[in-house]
N, C-alpha and C positions, 0 to 999 in steps of 0.2 A: 392358677397353674403357674408353672415356672417360666422363666424367660424364654421367649420363642426365638430370639436372635442368636442363641449360643451355637457355635460351630465347634466341631471336634478336630483335633489334629489327626493326621493319618495313623499315628501310633495309638491314640486314644480310640479311634474308630475301629481299628483292627482288634484291639483288646476287648472292646465291648462286643463286637461281632462274634468273637471266639467264645465269650461268656454265654451269649445267647445260644449259639450252636451247641455248646456243651450241655446246657440245660435241656434244649429241645431234643437232643439225641437221647437223653435219659428219660424224659417225661412225656414227650409228644408221640406216643406209641399208637395212637388211634383210639376210637371210642367203641370198638367192637363189643367189649364186655358190657358197656353202658347201654347198648341197644337191647339187651336180653329181655327186659320187661316192657319193651315198646308196644307190644300187642295190647296191653291193658293201659299203660301209662307211659307214652313215649317220652315224657319229660323227666320222669323220676330217675331212671338209670343214667340218662345222659347228664342230668344235673349233678348227680353224685360224682360222676367222673369229672365234670367241670369244676366242682368245688375242690376236689382233691388236687387237680392240676393247678388251680388258682392259689390254693394254700401253699403248694410247693413253690409257686412263682413268687409269692410274697416272701417266703423264707430266703429265696435267692436274691431278693432285692430288685425284682423285675416286675412287680405288680404296681399298677398306678404310676407309670413312669413319670408322667408330667405333673402329678399332684404333689403338693408340699409334704415334706416329711412329718410335719407336726400333725397332719391329718391322716397319716398312714401310708402316704405315697412314697415314691422313690426319690422325689425331688430332682429329677433329671430333666433334660431338655427335649425339645421336639426332634432334635437330631438323633437322640437315643431312641425315641419312639419310632422314627423312620427306619432305623437299622433293625430294630426288633421286628417290625412288620415285614421288612424285606426278607428276613430270615424265616419268619413264621410261615410265609407263603409256601415254603418248600416242605412243610410238615402237615399232618392232619390237624384240622381245627378241633381243638379240645374244649372250647368254651362257647359253643353256639347257644347253649341254653342260658348264658349270662348276657346275651345281647341287650335285653331290656334293662337288667340290673346295672350293667356297666356302660352300655352305649347311650342310655337315656336318663335313668334315674341318677346315676353318679354325677354326670356333668351338671344336671339341674340342681342337685343338692349343693354342688360346689359353687354354681353361679348365684343362687338365690338364698342359700342357707345362711343362718347367722353363725358366728364363731362357735357358739355353744352347740348348735345343731351339727356343725361339721365335726367338732370334737367327739360328739356322741355317736355319730352314725358313719362317717366316711371310712375310717380304718377297717371296720368290720365289713362294709360293703366291698372295699377294694380287695380284701383277702378272701371274699366270698364266705366269710363266717355267717353273714346274713345275705339273703337274696331278696330283691325288691321287684315289685310289679308296678304297672301303670294302670290307673283306673280313670278312663275318660268316657268311653262309649256307654250309652244307655239304650234301653229298648226304643225310646222315642227320640234319641239323639245320637245318631250314628255319624253319617257324613256331616250333618249339621250339629256338631258337638256343642256349640254355644247354646243350644236349646235344652241343655241338661236341666233336670228337675231335682236331683239330689241336693238337699239343703243342709247348711251348717249354721247353727244358731249359737251365739255366745251365752253361756250360763255361768256367771262368776268367773272362775279360773279355768273353765273347760269349754270346749266346743262340743255341741251335741249334733250328731250327724244322722240323718235319716234319708233313705233312698235306695236305689239299685243301680249297679253297673253290670255290663255284660261284655262277653268276648275278652275277658281279662286273662291274658296268657300267664300260665303258671301261678295263678293266685293261690291254688291249693297247696303249692310247695313253697310259697313266699313267706318271709318273716315280716316284711314291711311293704307298704305301697305308697305311691304318690297319687293323690286324689284331687280332683277339682270338683267344687260344689258351689251351689248358689248361696251367696251371702247377702244379696240385696236384690229383691224382686221388683223394687220400685224404679229401677233404671233399665235402659235397653239391655238386651240379653248379654252382649259382650262385656258390659261394664260392671256387672254385679257378681262376678265369679272370683273365687279365691282358691288357692292351692294349699293342700295340707299333707302332713305325714301321718300315716295310719299304721297301727299295729294290727297285722292280719290275724293274730291269735286272740285279740281282745274280746271280751263279752260284747255282744251287739253286732258281731260280724259273722254272717253265715255264708259259706262258700259252697256252691253246688257245681261240680264239674259237668261239662257238656260232653256227652259221648258222641264221637265224630265218625264220619263215614269210613275213616281208615282203621277203625276199631280201637282207637286210643282216646285219651282225654287230655287235652292240652289247654283248652279255653274253659272259662268258668263264668257263671253268674255269681255276683256278690251282692248280698243284701245287708243293709245297715239299719238296725233298729235301736234308736237311742244310744248309739255308740258315743262314748265320751273319750275325748283325747285332750291332753294338756293344751292350754291356751298358747303355750310357747311352740306348739307344733304347726302353727300357721307358717307356711313356707313362702317367703317373699312378702310382698305388700298385700294388704287387705284390698279386695276388689280389683286387683291387677292380675288375677289369675289367668285371664285369657291371653294376655301378652306372654306370660310365663309358659302357658300351655303351648302357644305357638312356637316358642323357643324349644320346648321339649319335643314337639313334633318335627322340628328341623333336625334336632339331634337324632330322632328316630329314623328319619329318612336317610340321614348320613350313615347311621349304623347299619341299616338294612342295605343301602346302596353301595357302601364301600367295604363292608366286612371288616375282619380283624387283621388282614394282611395288606401288603402294598405291592406296587409294581403291576405289570401286565400278566394276567393269568387267565386261563380258560379251562378250568378243571372239569366242567361237564362235557365239553367237547372232547377233551383228552380221554376221558373215561369212555364215552360213547364210541370214539374212533377205535380205541383199544378193543372194546367189546365187539365192534363190527368186524375187526380183523380176525379175532378169535373164532367168531361164528361164521366166517367166510362170506360176509355180506358187503365188504368194503368196496367191491367192484360195481355194486348197484349205482348207476349214475344219478338217480333221483336222491337216494340216500346220501351219496357223496355231496351233492349240492346242498342238502339240508344240513349236513354236518359242517360244511364250510360257512353256511349262514350262522349257525350256532357259534362257531369259532369266532367269526367276525363280530357278532353281537357281544360276546363275552369280552373280547378285546376292547371294543368300544366302551363297554361298562367300566373296564379297568382304567381306561384313559380318563373317563369322567371322574372316577374315584380319585385318581392321582391329582387331578386339578382341585378337587374338593379338599384333599389332604394338604395340598400346597397352600390353599387359602387359610386353613386352620393353622398351619405352621407359621403363616405370616401374621397370626393373631386375629384373624377375622372370625366372627361368630358364624355358625352355619346359616346359610341363606336359602332362598327358594330353589337354587340350583340343585339342592339335595334331592328334589323330586325327580330329576333326570335319572339319577342312579336307581332310585326306587322303581321308576317306570321301566327301565332297562331290565331290572331283576324280574319284574312280572312278565315281561315279554320272553325272557329266557325260560321261565317256568312253563309258559305256554308251549314254547318250542320243544322243551324237554319231554312233555307229555307225548307228543307225536313221535319224536325220534326214538324215545325209549321203547315205545310200542313197536315201531318199525324194526328196531334192532333185535329185540327179544321176542317179538311175536306173541303167540298164545301163552308163553311161559309167564308173562306178567298178569295173566288172568287165572290160569290153573297152576298153582304153585304149592309147594310144601311150606309148612309154617316156619321152618327154620332155614329155608332156602334163600340164596342171595336175591332171587327174583321177588321174594316176599317184601324185601326192603324197597325194591324198585316199584312194586305195585303200590305200596303205601306212600312212596314219594310222589307217585302220579296223583293219587287221591288227595294228598296233603297240599300239593302245589296250587290247587285252586285258591287257597287262602292268600297266596301272594298277591292276588288282584284286589284284596280287601284289607288285609292287615296293614296298619300304618297309613291308611287312607286309600280309597279306591283308585283304580286307574283313572276314572273320570275326574276325581278331585285333583290328582297329580297333573293332569292335562290342563285343568282350569288354572292351577297355580303357575304352571309353566307359561301358559298363554298370558295370564294377567301380570305376573311379577317378574318373569324373565323376558318375554317377548314384548311386553307393554301393550297388549291388546285390551280392548274395552272390557271392563268388569261386567259380570252378570248383574241384572237389575235386582236390587234388594229393597223391599217395601217395609221392613221392620227395624231399620237401623235407629229410628228415633222413637220407637214404641216401648213403653215399660214392659218388662218381661211378663209381669202378672196379667197383662192384657192380651198376650199372645195365645192363640189356640194351638198349643203344642202338647204332645204327650197326653197326660191325663187332664190337662186344662181344656181339651177340646170339648165343645158343646155342639149339640145338634142344631 
C-alpha cells in the first residue's frame, strides 16, 4: 500500500472532496433495484448493483485508493481514503456485498501474494470484475478452525485439494476464493496449514447454496473432489497458513466492525427514530430509552472504528481490537430485532411481499448471523479477554499433538 504519512494541503483536500461528492451524487443512489431478487437470492441483485458501482468507481480513479497503480489501485494516500470515507458515510452503502472480496481477500492478497499473483488478480478484484470469497469453516471446524480436515497435496506442478467447507458467503456468485487447507498432518494442528487461491468455477468444485430462514440463499457448502490448482497459487508461505488466516480474520473483523465509511454515525437509530415519529410511537418512554441505547451503542461503535482506522493510517496491521467493533455490531443487531418489532409491531410478521416491512422482517431474521459470521460472540470475548485485556488463556491440551492423532471431525473414533 502507499505511504501512510502523506498529508494533503487544504486546496488538495477540497478538490478531492469535491471529486468524491460529484461521483457519489451521480452513482450512490441506493440499492433499491438490487433488492428485487432478494426473496430468492438476496446476494445476486445487491452484488450486481455493487459491481456496477465499483466499476464506475474504478473508471473515476477512486477504487482501491491506497493500493499501488501497478496492481490496479489509485496509488493515493490514507488521507485520500479518510476523505472518501467521510463523504461516503452521507450516502447509501452501495458495496455491502463486496465486504469479503474487498475487506478481507484484497488486503490478504496484497500482504501475502507474490508480484505475479498481484499482477494477475488485484486489478480485477479492485474493480469488481471478479468477486472473491473466503473458505475457512468446515462442518467439524467452526469456532476451532485450526481443526480443519480439507487437505492439499502437491502433485508435480499442481496442488490437489479434497474436502469440504461450509457457511461460505456468496460462494455461488464468486469467481475466486481464498482457502486454507491441511498440508502437513504430522505436526500440531496450527502448524500444518497453508493458504491457497482457488478458481470457484474449476472442475472439482461443487457449490450447494444453503436455503435460509429469511427465504434467501447467501451461504453455501463447498465440496472439493480432486480439485487441481497451479503450484503457484499457494498464497504466502507453505505451512504458515494459520498465521495468515489469523491476519485475514483480523481484516474481517475490521471490515465488519468499521464498515466502509468513517466518522460518527448511527444509521439504525436514525432510521428507527424517524419511523417511530411517523408511526406516532416516539412518546413511548420505554421505546425512547431503547432508541437512546441504540444511538449510544452505534456512536460507541463508530468511535471504536475511528480508532481502528487511525491505527491503520499509522501503518499498523489490524490487531485483536477489531473484535471490539465486531462485538458491538452483534449487540446492535440484537437491539435492532427488539426495537424494529416494537416500532413496527405486527407489520413485520404479516406483510406484503413487496412491502417495506418485508425487508425489515428479513433483516430481523438475517440479523442472527451477526452473532456467528466472522467468529461467534463468545470467540470475540475470548480474544478481547486474552489479547486485549491480558487475561489468562483457556487451557489447551492439543498444542503439541500431531494433527493426525487428534480426534476431530471424521478422525473421531468410538
